[in-house]
C-alpha positions in Angstrom: 108.6 -68.0 172.5 111.8 -68.0 170.3 112.7 -71.2 168.5 116.0 -72.7 169.5 118.1 -75.3 167.7 120.5 -77.3 169.7 123.2 -79.2 167.8 125.4 -81.5 169.9 128.6 -82.6 168.3 127.9 -86.3 168.5 125.2 -88.5 170.1 126.3 -92.0 170.7 123.7 -94.8 170.6 121.0 -92.3 171.6 122.4 -92.3 175.1 125.5 -90.2 175.4 126.2 -86.6 174.3 129.8 -86.1 173.1 130.8 -82.5 173.0 134.2 -81.9 171.4 136.4 -78.8 172.0 139.9 -77.7 170.9 140.6 -74.8 173.3 143.2 -73.9 175.8 140.9 -74.7 178.8 137.4 -75.9 179.5 135.2 -73.3 181.3 131.9 -73.4 183.2 130.1 -72.2 180.1 131.2 -75.4 178.2 129.9 -77.5 181.1 126.6 -75.6 181.1 126.3 -76.0 177.3 126.7 -79.8 177.6 124.2 -79.8 180.5 121.7 -77.9 178.3 122.1 -80.5 175.5 121.5 -83.3 178.0 118.3 -81.6 179.3 116.9 -80.8 175.9 117.7 -84.2 174.5 116.4 -85.9 177.7 119.7 -87.9 178.1 121.6 -88.5 181.3 125.3 -88.9 180.3 127.6 -86.5 178.5 131.3 -86.4 177.8 133.0 -83.0 177.3 136.4 -83.6 175.6 139.1 -81.0 175.0 141.9 -81.7 172.4 143.4 -78.2 172.7 145.7 -78.8 175.7 149.0 -80.7 175.8 147.2 -83.9 176.8 143.6 -84.9 176.3 141.2 -83.5 179.0 137.7 -84.7 179.5 134.8 -84.5 181.9 132.0 -87.0 182.4 128.7 -85.2 183.1 125.7 -86.9 184.7 122.4 -85.1 184.6 
């Protein structure tokens, strides 16, 4: 088994994973990354936030 290290951008109150991006568009791989963080950390709520577009875009993710 290979060791893996997952580093979420921010964890709020040990309940919410906040994943921050600054890219032109969010993709399914960004969603999967956040879902993986939720699963590994055994949390239920995540926010995927993108500052790279003309206006703020975000997705609320429930595991």
